[in-house]
C-alpha positions as CSV (number, residue, x, y, z in Angstrom):
1,M,0.0,0.0,0.0
2,K,2.8,2.4,0.9
3,K,4.5,1.8,-2.5
4,L,1.2,2.8,-4.3
5,W,0.8,5.7,-2.2
6,K,4.4,6.8,-3.1
7,K,3.6,6.4,-6.8
8,V,0.5,8.4,-6.6
9,V,2.2,11.4,-4.8
10,V,5.3,11.0,-7.5
11,C,2.9,11.2,-10.2
12,V,0.9,14.2,-8.9
13,S,4.1,16.1,-8.1
14,A,5.5,15.5,-11.5
15,L,2.4,16.8,-13.4
16,T,2.3,19.8,-11.0
17,I,6.0,20.7,-11.9
18,L,5.4,20.4,-15.6
19,L,2.2,22.2,-15.8
20,S,3.7,25.0,-13.8
21,F,6.3,25.6,-16.7
22,T,3.8,25.8,-19.5
23,A,2.8,29.2,-20.9
24,Q,1.2,30.2,-23.9
25,A,0.8,33.8,-25.8
26,S,-1.9,34.3,-28.1
27,V,-2.9,37.3,-30.0
28,T,-6.8,37.6,-30.5
29,V,-8.9,40.4,-31.8
30,S,-12.8,40.2,-30.5
31,D,-15.1,40.9,-33.3
32,N,-17.1,42.7,-31.0
33,E,-14.5,45.2,-30.3
34,P,-13.7,47.6,-33.0
35,E,-9.9,47.8,-33.8
36,E,-8.5,51.3,-34.4
37,I,-7.2,51.3,-37.9
38,V,-4.3,53.7,-38.6
39,L,-3.3,54.1,-42.3
40,L,-0.4,56.6,-42.9
41,S,-0.4,58.9,-45.9
42,E,1.4,57.6,-49.1
43,D,4.6,59.8,-48.4
44,V,5.4,57.9,-45.1
45,R,8.1,55.1,-45.7
46,R,8.3,53.6,-42.4
47,S,6.3,53.0,-39.3
48,K,7.7,52.0,-35.9
49,D,6.0,51.1,-32.7
50,V,8.2,51.2,-29.4
51,V,6.6,50.0,-26.1
52,N,8.8,50.7,-22.9
53,G,8.8,48.1,-20.3
54,E,7.8,49.3,-16.7
55,R,10.4,50.7,-14.6
56,G,12.1,48.0,-12.5
57,S,11.0,45.2,-15.0
58,I,13.0,42.6,-16.7
59,V,12.1,44.0,-19.9
60,G,13.4,47.4,-21.1
61,G,11.3,47.6,-24.3
62,V,10.0,46.2,-27.4
63,S,9.6,47.4,-30.8
64,S,8.6,46.8,-34.3
65,E,9.1,48.5,-37.5
66,I,7.8,48.4,-41.2
67,I,9.7,49.7,-44.2
68,N,8.5,50.2,-47.7
69,E,11.5,48.9,-49.7
70,S,9.8,49.5,-53.2
71,G,8.6,47.2,-55.7
72,G,6.5,45.2,-53.4
73,N,9.5,44.5,-51.0
74,I,8.6,45.1,-47.4
75,G,11.4,45.2,-44.6
76,F,10.8,44.7,-40.9
77,I,12.8,44.9,-37.9
78,I,11.7,43.3,-34.4
79,Q,13.4,43.9,-31.1
80,T,13.0,42.8,-27.5
81,L,15.6,44.5,-25.1
82,C,15.9,43.3,-21.5
83,Y,18.0,44.4,-18.5
84,V,18.9,41.2,-17.2
85,E,20.2,37.9,-18.7
86,C,17.3,35.7,-20.1
87,D,17.0,32.1,-20.5
88,K,14.7,32.5,-23.6
89,I,13.8,35.4,-26.0
90,S,11.2,34.7,-28.7
91,N,10.2,37.4,-31.4
92,T,7.2,36.8,-33.6
93,A,6.6,39.1,-36.5
94,I,3.1,38.9,-38.1
95,L,2.9,40.6,-41.4
96,E,-0.5,41.7,-42.1
97,R,-2.3,43.4,-45.0
98,Y,-5.6,45.7,-44.8
99,D,-8.7,44.5,-46.4
100,E,-10.6,47.4,-47.6
101,S,-13.9,45.5,-48.5
102,R,-13.9,43.9,-45.1
103,D,-12.3,46.7,-43.0
104,K,-10.1,44.3,-41.4
105,W,-6.6,43.1,-41.4
106,T,-5.7,39.7,-42.4
107,E,-2.5,37.8,-41.9
108,V,0.0,37.4,-45.1
109,A,3.0,35.8,-43.2
110,R,4.2,35.0,-39.7
111,Y,7.9,35.0,-38.8
112,Q,9.2,33.5,-35.6
113,F,12.7,34.0,-34.2
114,N,13.9,32.2,-31.0
115,A,17.0,32.4,-29.0
116,K,18.3,30.4,-25.9
117,K,20.6,31.2,-23.2
118,A,22.8,27.9,-24.1
119,D,23.3,29.6,-27.5
120,F,24.8,32.8,-26.2
121,P,27.8,32.0,-24.0
122,S,28.1,35.8,-23.5
123,G,24.8,36.4,-22.3
124,L,21.2,36.8,-23.9
125,S,19.7,40.0,-23.0
126,A,18.5,41.3,-26.3
127,L,17.0,39.8,-29.6
128,T,16.9,41.9,-32.8
129,N,15.5,40.5,-36.1
130,S,15.1,41.8,-39.4
131,M,14.3,40.6,-43.0
132,T,12.8,41.6,-46.4
133,V,9.6,40.0,-47.4
134,K,9.5,40.1,-51.4
135,N,7.1,40.5,-54.0
136,Q,4.1,41.5,-51.9
137,R,1.0,43.4,-53.6
138,K,1.6,46.9,-54.1
139,G,-0.8,49.6,-53.5
140,Y,-2.0,47.9,-50.4
141,Y,-1.6,48.8,-46.6
142,Y,0.6,46.5,-44.5
143,R,1.6,46.3,-40.7
144,I,3.7,44.4,-38.4
145,R,2.2,43.0,-35.3
146,G,4.9,41.7,-33.0
147,I,4.7,39.3,-30.1
148,H,7.8,39.5,-27.7
149,H,8.2,36.6,-25.3
150,V,10.7,36.8,-22.4
151,E,11.7,33.9,-19.8
152,A,14.0,35.1,-17.2
153,E,14.5,35.1,-13.4
154,G,11.7,32.3,-13.1
155,Q,9.4,34.7,-14.9
156,I,7.4,34.5,-18.1
157,L,6.5,38.0,-19.8
158,N,4.9,38.8,-22.9
159,Y,4.7,42.1,-24.7
160,S,3.1,43.3,-28.0
161,S,4.0,46.0,-30.5
162,L,1.9,47.2,-33.5
163,T,3.0,49.5,-36.4
164,D,0.5,51.6,-38.2
165,G,-0.7,50.7,-41.6
166,L,2.1,51.5,-44.6
167,L,1.1,51.7,-48.1
168,I,3.5,49.5,-50.1
169,T,4.3,51.5,-53.5
170,E,6.5,51.0,-56.5
171,F,8.9,53.3,-55.3
172,G,9.9,53.1,-51.8
173,R,12.5,55.0,-49.4
């Protein structure tokens, strides 16, 4: 009977520990809640959103930027900056296009970037990612939605950033 009791206690303890380390970040927009849509003028070539962390927080700030690189090419930069060494930092950049007929944003592509402490012997306290998405439709508004995930000092923190809508034209910069 004692052996059975020990097995039950060990199984329950193991499950409790495993469940305490899981976390999930998701971005949802309620259909009932109207989203503010900001579309920049045609002469604007880039849009950036910077979100500062709280004072004394692990995260110093996060940002996302979208750039009209011309000819249907869209550049983006996504960044997470921390005050402390982190166990893990993940940046997710979601490229969205504005659908004028439905008056809403639709996802075009999603890019995930991950960094773990073990891969950075000198320390992991920031993650910056950039790339160019080629051959997108010209004459449409695009934006970058950033999801920033940080694991440090036993905490899991999630931030988001969102650029304004940028018109992608034949001639950028």
